[in-house]
ZALODREN-710338 format. One record per residue: x, y, z of N, C-alpha, C, O in turn. Coordinates in steps of 0.1 Angstrom, whole numbers, plus 2048, in hexadecimal, padded with zeros to 3 digits. Layout:
N
XYZXYZXYZXYZ ...
//
This chain:
247
89F49CCED8A8490CE78AA495CD78B5498CD3 89D495CCF89B492CC18A34A3CC08AC4A4CB7 8A14ACCC78AB4BACC28B94B8CC08C04BBCB7 8BD4AECCD8CE4B0CCE8CF4A4CC58DB4A6CC0 8CB49CCC18CE495CB48D149ACA98DC499CA3 8C24A5CA48C34A9C9B8CE4B2C9B8D44B3C90 8D34BACA58DB4C5CA78EA4BDCA08F34C4C9B 8EC4B0CA38F94A6CA38F54A3C958FF4A5C8D 8EC4A0C918EC49EC838F14A5C788F74A1C6F 8EC4B5C7C8EC4BDC728FE4C2C769044C9C6D 9054C0C809154C5C8091C4BAC769254BBC6E 9144AEC7A91B4A0C7091C4A7C639274A9C5E 9114AAC5E90F4ADC4E9194B9C4D9234B6C46 9184C8C539214D2C5292F4CEC539374D4C4D 9314C4C5A93C4BCC589464BCC4E9504C1C4A 93B4B0C4893E4A8C3C93F4B1C339484B0C2A 9364BCC329344C4C259404D1C239444D7C19 9444D3C3294F4DBC3095E4CFC2C9674D1C23 95D4CAC309694BEC2C96A4BDC1A9734C0C12 95D4B8C1A9604B7C089614C4C019654C5BF6 95D4D1C0B95D4DFC0296E4DFC049734E3BFA 9764DCC0D9844E1C0D98C4D5C039964D7BFC 9864CDC0398C4C3BF798C4CABE99934CCBE0 9814CBBEB97D4D2BDE98A4DDBDA9934DEBD1 9874E5BE398F4F3BE39A04EEBDF9A54F7BD7 9A74E2BE39B34DDBE79B94D9BD99C44DBBD4 9AA4D0BD49AD4C8BC69A74CABBA9AA4C4BB0 99C4D3BBC99B4D7BB398F4CEBAD98F4C4BB3 9844CFBA39794CDBA49784BFBA196E4B9BA5 9854B6B969834A9B989904A3B9D995499B98 9954AABA89A14A3BAE9AE4A5BA99B649DBAE 9B34ADBA19BF4B0B999C54BAB9D9CD4C0B95 9C44BEBA99C94CEBAE9D94C9BB29E14D1BB3 9DD4BCBB49E94B8BB79EF4B6BAB9FA4B0BAC 9EB4B9B9F9F34B2B919FA4BFB899F34C9B88 A064C0B84A064C8B7BA044C5B6FA064B9B6C 9FF4D0B659FD4D0B5AA084D2B51A0D4DEB50 A0D4C9B4CA184C8B42A174CDB34A124C4B2D A194DAB2DA184DEB20A204DAB19A2B4DFB1B A204CFB0CA294C7B05A284D0AF9A1C4CFAF5 A314D9AF1A334E1AE9A3E4DAADEA464E2AD8 A3E4D0ADBA4A4C8AD3A414B7AD0A3E4AEAD8 A404B9AC5A384AAABCA4449DAC2A41492AC5 A504A1AC2A5D496AC2A5B495ACCA66493AD0 A50495ADDA4D48DAE5A3E488AE1A37485AEA A3A486AD6A2B47DAD6A2D470AD8A2246AADA A3B469AD8A3845CADDA4745BAE1A4D451ADD A4E467AEBA59460AF4A5B468B00A53471B02 A62467B05A6046DB13A6B47CB13A7747CB0F A62487B17A6D491B14A72495B24A6C493B2F A8049BB20A8649DB31A7E4A2B3CA7E49DB47 A774ACB38A6B4B4B44A664AAB4CA664A9B58 A5F49DB3DA58495B48A6048AB54A5D488B5F A6D485B49A76480B54A79486B60A7E481B6A A76492B5DA7F49DB6AA72497B75A7448FB7F A6549DB71A5A49CB79A5948CB7DA5948CB89 A57481B7AA58472B79A62472B82A5E473B8E A6C471B81A7A46BB8BA78472B97A7C46CBA1 A71481B98A6D488BA6A63483BABA60484BB7 A5A47CBA1A4B477BABA42482BA7A37480BAB A4448CBA1A3A49DBA3A30495B96A3348FB8C A24498B9DA19491B99A1749DB88A1A4A9B88 A11495B7AA0D49EB72A04498B67A0148CB68 A004A1B5B9F949FB539FE4A5B48A014B1B49 A0049BB37A034A4B309F64A9B279EA4A4B27 9FC4B5B1F9F34BDB179FC4B9B09A084BAB0A 9F84B8B029FB4B4AF49F94BFAEA9F34BEADF A034D0AF19FE4DCAE99F94D8ADC9EE4D9AD8 A064D2AD4A074D0AC49F94C8AC29F24C6AB7 9F64C5ACC9E84B8AC19D84C5AC69CD4C3AC1 9D94CCACC9D14D7ACE9C94D1ADD9BD4D0ADE 9D44CCAE89CF4C8AF59D14D3AFF9DC4D9B02 9C34D6B049CC4E3B109BF4DFB199B54DBB13 9BF4E1B259B84DEB2F9AA4E5B2F9AB4F1B2B 99E4E1B329924E8B369944F4B3A9914FFB35 99B4F2B4999C4FBB559A84F9B5B9AA4F0B64 9B3502B579BD4FEB5C9BD4FFB6A9C8502B6D 9B54FFB779B0504B849AE4F6B879AF4F3B93 9AC4EEB809AC4DDB829B84D9B899B84D1B92 9C64DFB849D54DEB869DD4E5B929D94EFB98 9E84E1B949EF4EBBA19F54F3B9A9F74FDB9F 9F94F2B8CA034F8B87A044F7B769FD4EDB73 A074FBB70A0A4F8B60A1C4FAB63A21500B6B A214F1B57A2E4F3B52A2A4F4B44A224ECB3F A314FFB3DA31500B31A424FCB2BA4C503B2D A424F1B22A514E9B22A534F4B14A4C4FEB0F A5F4EEB12A674F1B04A654EDAF4A5F4E2AF4 A674F1AE9A5F4F0ADFA644FAAD4A6A504AD6 A604F7AC9A5E500ABDA56508AB5A5950DAAB A4D509ABAA4050BAB9A37513AC3A3650FACE A3051CAC0A26522ACBA18522AC6A1052BAC7 A16516AC1A0A518ABEA00512ACBA0250AAD3 9F451AAC89EA517AD79EA521AE19E1522AEA 9F752DADD9F9533AE79FB540AE09F2548AE4 A04549AD59FF556AD0A08551AC4A12549AC4 A02559ABCA0955AAADA11567AABA13570AB3 A16568A9DA25574AA0A1C57DA9DA22588AA1 A0F581A98A0558BA9B9FD58FAA79F5598AA8 A04585AB0A0458DAC19F3584AC09EF586ACC 9ED57FABB9DF577AC29E356FAC79EC567AC4 9DA571AD49DB568AE19D255CADF9C655FADE 9D6552ADE9CA546AE39C9540AED9CE544AF7 9C4536AED9BE52EAFC9CF52CB049D3535B0C 9D7523B019E3522B0A9E652EB0F9E852EB1B 9E753DB059ED54AB0A9DF551B149E055CB18 9D754CB169CC553B1E9CF54EB289D4557B30 9CE53FB2E9D4538B369E2542B3C9DE549B44 9EF543B389F754AB3A9F2558B419F755AB4C 9E8562B3A9E756DB3F9DF56DB4B9DF575B54 9D555FB499CC561B589D555DB679D3563B72 9DF553B649E9553B719E354CB7C9E954BB86 9D6548B7A9D1544B859D8534B8C9D7533B98 9DF52BB849E7522B8E9F652AB8B9F8533B84 9FE524B93A0E526B8EA15521B80A10517B7C A1E527B79A1D523B6DA30522B6DA36528B75 A3551AB65A4451CB65A4651CB51A40515B48 A4D524B52A4D521B41A5E51EB3BA67526B3F A60513B32A6C50FB31A71510B27A6950DB1D A7E515B23A82518B15A7451FB0EA7052AB11 A6F519B05A6551FAFEA5C521B04A53526AFC A59520B10A4F51DB1CA5252CB1CA49533B18 A5E533B21A6153DB25A5E54AB1BA59555B1E A62546B10A6154EB03A51552B01A4D55DAFF A4C548B03A3C547B02A33552B0BA2955AB09 A3B550B1AA3355BB24A37567B1EA2F56FB19 A44569B1DA4A579B18A3F57DB08A3B588B04 A3E575B05A3657CAFBA2757FAFFA2358AAFE A1F573B04A14577B06A13582B10A07585B12 A1E588B17A1D593B1EA1F59FB17A1D5AAB1D A2659FB08A2B5ACB05A3A5ADB02A3E5B8AFE A415A4B02A515A5B02A5159AAF5A4B590AF4 A5D5A0AEBA5D598ADDA6D592AE1A74594AEB A6E58AAD4A7C582AD5A84585ACBA8058CAC2 A9257FACDA99584AC4AA8575AC0AAB56EACA AAB573AB7AB7569AB5ABF569AB8AC8571AB5 AC155DAC5ACB558ACCACB549ACCAC1542ACC AD9544ACAADC536AC7AE1534AD3AE953CAD7 ADE52AADAAE7526AE5AE6518AE9ADC512AED AF2512AE7AF1503AE8AFA4FAAF4AFE4EFAF1 AFD4FFB03B074F9B09B004F6B16AF44F6B18 B0B4F3B22B074F4B2EB0F500B34B1B500B32 B0950BB3EB0D516B41B0651BB4DAF951AB4D B0D51FB57B0A528B61B01534B5EB0353CB55 AF2534B69AEF540B66AEF544B74AF253CB7D AED552B76AED556B85AE055FB8AADB567B83 ADB55CB98ACC55CB98AD256CB9DADE56FB9D AC7572B9FAC8583BA2AC0583BB1AC5589BBB AB457EBB3AAA57EBBDAA6570BC4AA6564BBF AA4573BCFA98564BD5A8E563BD4A8756DBD4 A8A559BD3A7D550BD2A79543BD8A8253EBDF A7053FBD7A73531BDCA76527BD6A7851DBDC A75528BC4A73522BBDA8151FBB5A83518BAB A8B528BBDA9C523BBDAA1521BD0AAC525BD4 A9B51DBD7A9D518BE6AA550DBE4AA1503BDF AB050FBE6ABC502BE8AC9505BE1AD4500BE2 AC4511BD7AD1515BD0ADC51EBD3ADA526BDC AE7520BCEAED531BD1AEB534BCAAE1531BC5 AF353EBC4AF254ABB8AF1546BB0AED54DBA7 AF5537BABAF5537B9CAF0526B98AEF51DBA1 AEC524B8BAE8516B89AF1512B7FAF551CB78 AF5509B7CAF7500B72AEF4F9B67AEB4EEB6A AEC4FCB5DAE44FAB54AE74FAB43AF24FCB3F ADB4F6B3AADA4EFB2FAD44FAB26AC94FFB28 ADC4FEB1BAD4505B14AD4502B07ADE4FDB01 AC7505B01AC34FEAF7ABB504AF0AB0500AEE AC0510AECAB251AAE1ABA523AD5AC6527AD5 AAE525ACBAB352BAC1AAC53DAC3AAE545ABA AA5541ACEA9E54EAD0A9F54CAE0AA1542AE8 A9D55FAE3A9E562AEFA9356AAF1A8A56CAE9 A95570B02A8757CB02A92588B04A9B58AB0C A8D590AFAA9259BAFBA925A5B00A9C5ACAFE A835ADB0BA835AFB15A7B5AAB20A715A4B1D A7F5AAB2DA765AAB35A655B2B3AA655BDB40 A5A5AAB36A4F5B0B34A4E5B8B42A545B4B4B A445C6B41A425CBB47A3C5C5B58A3D5CBB63 A365B7B56A2F5B4B63A385AAB68A345A1B70 A4A5ABB63A5159EB6BA635A6B6DA685B0B6A A6659BB74A735A2B7BA7D596B76A7C58AB74 A8559FB76A91592B71A9A58BB7DA9E592B86 A9B57CB7CA9C57AB85AAB56DB85AB0567B8E AB056BB76ABB565B74AC0567B68AB9566B5E ACD56AB67AD1574B5CADC56AB57ADF561B5F AE1569B4BAEB560B42AF5569B3BAF2574B36 B03564B39B0A569B31B0956FB23B0A57BB20 B05562B18B03561B0AAF3568B0EAF0573B0C AEB560B12AD7566B10AD656BB22AD6564B2C AD5578B20AD3584B30AC957DB32ACC572B37 ABC57FB30AB157FB34AAC569B38AA3562B32 AB6563B44AB5558B43AA7551B54AA5547B5B AA255BB52A95558B5CA8E562B64A92568B6E A81561B5FA7956FB67A6F567B6DA6D55BB6D A67574B76A5D570B7BA5157AB7EA55586B7F A43577B80A3B583B7EA3A58CB8AA3F587B94 A35598B8AA3859EB94A2D59DBA0A2F5A2BAB A22598B9EA16595BA7A10584BA7A0A57FBB1 A1557CB99A14571B9BA1B567B9CA27568B97 A1755DBA2A2554BB9EA27549B8CA2553EB88 A2B556B82A2E550B77A3D54FB77A4255AB7A A46544B73A51547B72A55542B63A4D53CB5C A63546B5EA64543B4DA75545B51A7B54EB55 A7A537B4BA8A531B4BA8B531B3EA8352AB38 A9553AB37A9C534B28AA1526B29AA151FB20 AA6522B35AAF517B32AAB50CB38AA6510B43 AAB4FBB38AA54F3B39AAC4E9B49AB64E3B4D AA14EEB4DAA44E7B5DAA54D7B5DAAB4CFB65 A9F4D5B55A994C6B54AA44BEB4FAA64B2B52 AAD4C6B46AB94BBB3CAC14B7B44AC44BFB4E AC64ADB44AD049EB49ADA4A3B3FAD64A8B34 AE74A1B42AF549BB3DAFA48FB42AF7489B4D B0448BB34B0D481B35B1447FB43B16474B49 B1748BB48B1D490B53B13498B5EB194A2B62 B0C496B61AFD49DB66AF2495B68AE749AB65 AF1489B6DAE8481B6EADB485B79ACF480B79 ADF48BB7EAD3491B89AD64A2B89ADE4A6B90 ACE4AAB80AD54B8B7FACF4BEB86AC34BBB89 AD84CEB8EAD24CFB94AC74DCB93AC44E4B9B AC44DAB8CAB54E4B81AAB4D8B85AA14DAB7E AAA4CEB8CA9C4C6B8DA994CEB9CA8E4D0B9F AA44D2BA4A9C4D7BAEA934E5BB3A8E4EABBE A944EBBA2A904F6B9DA814F1B9AA784F9B9D A7E4E6B96A714E3B92A674DAB9DA5B4D8B9E A754D4BA5A6F4D1BB2A684D9BB7A5C4D7BB9 A724EABBDA6C4F3BC1A5E4F8BBFA554FBBC7 A5E4F9BAFA504FEBAAA464F4BABA3B4F7BB0 A474EBBA8A404E1BB3A3A4DCBBBA2F4D6BBB A434E2BC5A414E7BD5A394F1BD8A304EFBE0 A39500BD4A3750CBD3A25509BCDA1C510BD2 A20501BC4A15502BBDA0E4F5BC8A024F5BC7 A134ECBCFA0F4E4BD5A084D8BD2A004D2BD9 A114D5BC3A124C8BC0A154BDBC7A1C4BEBD1 A0F4B0BC2A114A5BC9A1D49BBC4A1E493BBA A2349EBCEA2E494BD0A2C484BD3A28480BDE A2E47CBCBA2E46BBD0A3D464BCBA46469BC4 A3D458BD1A49452BCAA4E450BC2A4544EBB9 A5A450BBEA5F454BA8A60448BA6A69440BAA A51447B9DA5343EB95A52445B85A4B44EB83 A5A440B7EA58446B6FA4C43EB67A45434B6B A4A446B5CA3C444B58A36437B55A3E42EB53 A2A432B55A2B41FB52A2C41EB45A2B412B44 A2C424B38A2D426B2DA39421B25A3941CB1A A46424B31A57423B2EA5A428B21A62420B1B A58432B1DA59438B15A6843CB17A6C43FB22 A7043BB0EA82443B10A7E44FB0AA76454B03 A89453B14A8B464B12A9146AB06A9D466B03 A8A473AFFA8F479AF3A96486AF8A8E490AFA AA5489AFAAAB495B02AAB49AAF6AA8495AEB AAE4AAAFCAB14B6AF2ABC4B2AEBAC14B9AE2 
//
């Protein structure tokens, strides 16, 4: 009887241990595995809600802000389900004009979690992987054309109406990437790493307009959250109630 009791107790302990291990693998060491790490690169959003935050919040996608302009970066990006690198006007903490790569750039090169770079984020990814930029001033709504199928563009037809707001663009696709979407003025509108879930989009899928309150680009962001395994909850806005500071 004692032997049977010992075996039963050992089985219970083993089940509990395996359950804890499985939870750790899914959630990360501090339970943040279902949360996107949102890298903000524009100090204008120090006290105002950025459009990308609005998109995530209204869709119920869990995220945590890192103000890269204040030198905030996660100690371990694998504690999060994914990284979104937002737009802005500075590559601080990623790469400089002498091609020295810093902590943010190292996170991109490792690619240990899915990454989505938007506008400047797209340009940062291309620079870290060896491409260069050129001057391309474009500020308008227009249609981009998708060239390949991928889960991040599930639910779309061949194109997408998007907001462009940039002064520079990617000159050539890095060797490790493929072209996924094209535009008329700025040709390289979307790219994806050949082996890792690292995406870059030149346009702003998060931006609303007076005639476009629920932009179709939000679905691209939600698709990215889904492929990354990010937690989605009932969509509340952030509790601090900061107003949106649009592009």
